[in-house]
C-alpha positions as CSV (number, residue, x, y, z in Angstrom):
1,X,-63.6,-1.8,-29.2
2,X,-67.2,-1.0,-30.2
3,X,-68.7,2.3,-29.2
4,X,-71.7,1.7,-26.9
5,X,-75.1,3.0,-28.2
6,X,-77.7,4.2,-25.8
7,X,-79.5,0.9,-26.2
8,X,-76.3,-1.0,-25.4
9,X,-75.9,1.2,-22.2
10,X,-79.4,0.3,-21.1
11,X,-78.9,-3.4,-21.8
12,X,-75.6,-3.3,-19.9
13,X,-77.2,-1.5,-17.0
14,X,-79.8,-4.3,-16.8
15,X,-77.1,-6.9,-16.7
16,X,-75.2,-5.1,-14.0
17,X,-78.5,-4.6,-12.0
18,X,-79.1,-8.3,-12.1
19,X,-75.6,-9.9,-12.2
20,X,-73.2,-7.2,-11.3
21,X,-71.3,-6.0,-8.3
22,X,-69.8,-2.5,-7.7
23,X,-67.0,-2.3,-5.2
24,X,-64.7,0.2,-3.6
25,X,-62.1,-1.7,-1.7
26,X,-59.4,-0.4,0.7
27,X,-56.1,-2.1,0.4
28,X,-53.8,-1.3,3.3
29,X,-50.1,-0.8,3.0
30,X,-47.7,-3.0,5.0
31,X,-46.5,-1.1,8.1
32,X,-42.9,-1.9,7.2
33,X,-43.0,0.3,4.1
34,X,-42.3,4.0,4.2
35,X,-45.6,4.8,2.6
36,X,-48.4,4.3,5.1
37,X,-51.3,5.6,2.9
38,X,-53.8,2.9,2.0
39,X,-54.9,2.5,-1.6
40,X,-58.5,2.2,-2.8
41,X,-59.7,0.4,-5.9
42,X,-63.1,0.8,-7.7
43,X,-64.2,-2.3,-9.5
44,X,-67.3,-3.3,-11.5
45,X,-67.7,-7.1,-11.9
46,X,-70.3,-9.1,-13.8
47,X,-70.3,-12.9,-13.4
48,X,-72.7,-15.2,-15.2
49,X,-72.9,-18.4,-17.3
50,X,-74.1,-16.5,-20.4
51,X,-70.9,-15.9,-22.4
52,X,-72.6,-13.6,-24.9
53,X,-73.7,-11.1,-22.3
54,X,-70.2,-10.9,-20.7
55,X,-68.5,-10.6,-24.1
56,X,-71.0,-7.9,-25.1
57,X,-69.8,-5.7,-22.2
58,X,-66.1,-6.6,-22.8
59,X,-66.4,-5.5,-26.5
60,X,-67.7,-2.1,-25.4
61,X,-65.7,-1.3,-22.2
62,X,-62.1,-1.9,-21.3
63,X,-61.8,-4.7,-18.7
64,X,-61.0,-8.4,-18.5
65,X,-63.2,-11.1,-19.7
66,X,-62.4,-14.5,-18.2
67,X,-63.8,-18.0,-18.3
68,X,-63.8,-20.3,-15.2
69,X,-64.4,-24.0,-15.2
70,X,-66.1,-25.8,-12.3
71,X,-66.1,-29.6,-11.8
72,X,-69.4,-31.0,-12.9
73,X,-71.0,-27.6,-13.5
74,X,-71.4,-25.2,-16.4
75,X,-68.5,-22.8,-16.9
76,X,-69.1,-19.2,-15.9
77,X,-67.7,-15.9,-17.3
78,X,-66.7,-12.7,-15.7
79,X,-66.1,-9.2,-16.8
80,X,-64.2,-6.9,-14.4
81,X,-63.0,-3.4,-14.8
82,X,-60.8,-1.7,-12.1
83,X,-59.1,1.1,-14.0
84,X,-60.6,4.3,-12.5
85,X,-61.0,5.9,-15.9
86,X,-62.9,3.0,-17.4
87,X,-65.0,2.3,-14.2
88,X,-66.0,6.0,-14.3
89,X,-66.9,5.8,-18.0
90,X,-69.0,2.7,-17.5
91,X,-70.7,4.0,-14.3
92,X,-71.6,7.3,-16.0
93,X,-72.9,5.5,-19.1
94,X,-75.2,3.2,-17.1
95,X,-76.3,5.8,-14.5
96,X,-79.5,6.9,-16.4
97,X,-80.6,3.3,-16.9
98,X,-79.7,1.6,-13.6
99,X,-82.5,0.9,-11.2
100,X,-81.6,-1.7,-8.5
101,X,-78.0,-0.5,-8.0
102,X,-78.5,3.2,-8.6
103,X,-77.2,4.1,-5.1
104,X,-74.0,2.1,-5.7
105,X,-73.5,3.8,-9.0
106,X,-74.0,7.2,-7.4
107,X,-71.6,6.3,-4.5
108,X,-69.0,5.2,-7.0
109,X,-69.3,8.4,-9.1
110,X,-69.0,10.5,-5.9
111,X,-65.9,8.5,-4.9
112,X,-64.4,9.0,-8.4
113,X,-65.0,12.8,-8.2
114,X,-62.6,13.1,-5.2
115,X,-59.3,14.8,-6.0
116,X,-56.6,12.6,-7.5
117,X,-53.3,12.1,-5.7
118,X,-50.4,10.0,-6.7
119,X,-49.9,8.1,-3.4
120,X,-47.0,5.7,-3.1
121,X,-43.5,6.1,-1.7
122,X,-42.8,9.8,-1.2
123,X,-46.3,10.9,-2.2
124,X,-48.5,10.9,0.9
125,X,-52.3,11.5,0.3
126,X,-53.8,14.1,2.7
127,X,-55.6,12.6,5.7
128,X,-58.9,14.3,4.8
129,X,-58.9,12.7,1.4
130,X,-58.0,9.2,2.8
131,X,-61.0,9.6,5.2
132,X,-63.4,10.6,2.4
133,X,-62.2,7.6,0.4
134,X,-62.7,5.4,3.4
135,X,-66.2,6.8,3.9
136,X,-67.2,5.9,0.4
137,X,-65.6,2.4,0.7
138,X,-67.6,1.8,3.9
139,X,-70.8,3.3,2.3
140,X,-70.4,1.0,-0.7
141,X,-69.9,-2.0,1.6
142,X,-73.1,-1.2,3.5
143,X,-75.1,-0.6,0.2
144,X,-74.0,-4.1,-1.0
145,X,-75.2,-5.9,2.1
146,X,-78.1,-8.2,1.4
147,X,-81.4,-7.3,3.0
148,X,-83.0,-10.3,4.8
């Protein structure tokens, strides 16, 4: 992996501003399981037809780079990161340079600053933390809505 320079971070922030999506997604638990705590996932995704730009991000930050083929159309490429540590690193690195999606980056960093709990079977997350996570997931969803 290549260490991102400040210029790289600014370039990546521009790509994410134009072609990226920042998400906080709630994933519910099946009611039949003993653990009733929902899980939440932070994700940063970039999708575009320019392979170089997507590979550029993938060489500097951990995540997956994939190629998709579409019938009769140009292939497109995606970079996605959903590991909380890597999403946090990427979000912090682009924060000084991001313009259009600055509120989404700030919301993601606020979410990632919440206390960490293991969750899962036998490890319930306190209700107040679940509500704070749910608040930031809802806030991110509203920030991502298109303005007409």
